[in-house]
C-alpha positions in Angstrom: -0.1 0.0 0.0 1.4 3.3 -1.0 1.1 6.6 0.7 0.0 9.5 -1.2 2.2 12.8 -1.1 -1.0 14.4 0.3 -1.4 12.1 3.4 2.5 12.1 3.8 2.4 15.7 3.8 -0.3 15.8 6.6 1.6 13.1 8.7 4.6 15.4 8.6 2.5 18.4 9.5 0.8 16.7 12.2 4.1 15.5 13.8 5.5 18.9 13.3 2.6 20.6 15.2 2.8 18.0 17.9 6.6 18.4 18.6 6.2 22.0 18.3 3.6 22.3 21.1 4.4 19.1 23.0 8.3 19.4 23.4 7.9 23.0 24.4 5.4 22.1 27.0 7.4 19.3 28.4 10.7 21.8 28.5 8.4 24.3 30.5 7.3 21.4 33.0 10.7 20.5 33.5 12.0 23.9 34.1 9.2 24.8 36.4 9.8 21.6 38.6 13.5 22.4 38.6 12.9 25.8 39.9 10.1 24.8 42.0 11.8 22.2 43.8 14.5 24.5 44.9 11.6 27.0 46.2 10.5 24.2 48.7 13.9 24.1 50.3 14.4 28.0 50.2 11.0 28.7 52.1 12.0 26.3 54.6 14.8 28.7 55.5 13.0 32.0 54.6 9.2 31.5 54.4 9.0 35.5 53.5 10.9 34.9 50.3 8.0 32.8 48.7 6.7 35.6 46.6 10.0 36.4 44.7 10.8 32.7 44.5 7.4 32.2 42.7 8.2 34.7 40.1 11.6 33.1 39.6 9.8 29.7 39.4 7.2 30.4 36.8 9.8 32.0 34.2 10.3 28.7 32.3 6.8 28.3 32.0 6.8 30.9 29.1 8.7 28.7 26.5 5.6 26.3 26.5 3.6 29.5 25.7 5.9 30.2 22.9 5.3 26.7 21.4 1.5 27.1 21.9 1.6 30.5 19.7 3.6 29.0 17.1 1.3 26.0 17.1 -1.7 28.0 16.7 -0.2 30.0 13.7 0.7 26.8 11.8 -2.4 24.9 12.5 -4.3 28.0 11.2 -2.4 28.0 7.9 -2.7 24.0 7.7 -6.4 24.4 8.0 -6.8 27.2 5.5 -4.8 25.4 3.1 -5.7 21.7 3.5 -9.3 21.8 2.1 -8.4 23.6 -1.2 -5.3 21.2 -1.8 -2.9 23.9 -1.5 -0.8 21.9 1.2 1.9 20.5 -0.3 4.7 17.6 0.7 7.2 20.4 0.9 5.0 22.6 3.1 4.5 19.3 5.3 8.3 18.7 5.6 9.0 22.6 6.0 6.3 22.6 9.0 8.0 19.5 10.4 11.4 21.1 10.6 10.0 24.3 12.0 8.1 22.0 14.8 11.5 20.2 15.5 13.5 23.7 15.8 10.8 25.3 18.1 10.1 22.4 20.0 14.0 21.3 20.9 15.0 25.3 21.3 12.2 25.7 24.0 12.9 22.3 25.7 16.6 23.3 26.1 15.9 26.9 26.8 13.4 26.1 29.5 15.5 23.5 31.2 18.4 25.7 31.4 16.3 28.7 32.6 14.9 26.6 35.4 18.5 25.6 36.5 19.6 29.4 36.3 16.2 30.3 38.5 16.8 27.3 41.0 20.6 28.7 41.8 19.2 32.1 42.2 16.2 30.8 44.6 18.6 28.8 46.5 20.8 31.9 47.1 17.7 33.8 48.0 16.7 31.3 50.6 20.5 31.7 52.2 19.7 35.4 52.6 21.3 36.9 49.5 19.8 39.7 47.6 20.2 38.3 44.2 16.6 38.5 42.8 17.2 41.1 40.1 20.5 39.4 39.3 18.7 36.2 38.8 16.1 37.9 36.6 18.8 39.2 34.3 20.7 36.0 33.8 17.4 33.8 33.4 16.4 36.2 30.4 19.3 34.9 28.4 17.9 31.5 27.8 14.6 33.1 27.3 15.9 35.2 24.7 16.9 32.2 22.3 13.1 30.9 23.0 11.8 34.2 21.8 14.0 33.9 18.7 12.6 30.6 17.9 9.1 32.0 18.1 10.0 34.9 15.9 11.8 33.0 13.4 8.8 30.7 12.9 6.6 33.5 12.7 8.7 35.0 9.7 8.9 31.5 8.3 5.1 31.4 8.4 4.7 33.7 5.3 7.4 31.9 3.1 5.4 28.6 3.8 2.4 30.2 2.4 4.3 31.0 -0.8 5.9 27.6 -1.3 4.4 25.9 -4.5 6.6 22.9 -5.3 
């Protein structure tokens, strides 16, 4: 049994969308757990630091949102073109690649951001005033997640123009 190009294109597209949102969400969950586990230890020492630690613990959650935004953009493109036969194998392959890139970048940046935040939370729990410093350092992994979202938005216009 041979799979048609149209079906294969849809399989690639579905995998790309799933990786895009799923892997990004997994990264956020892991990053939040890394930072959140450290909050528990910090508030045992200094319960009054819970508020600032909560902010730091939540930061890795944004990567899941970036993956979801990209998912919404590309699922909309797919839905618009699938009915009229304009979704090609090339478009499916490109969507798969974009999904892998967005998912992987968000996975790694969320985990690494969680580690940076965990170090800051630990220091805050030990009595050091490093909230601002931790926010600045945590912005660096975030930057790459934002770049992946921006790149995926820019590429969305190019995907529409592919005709091969």
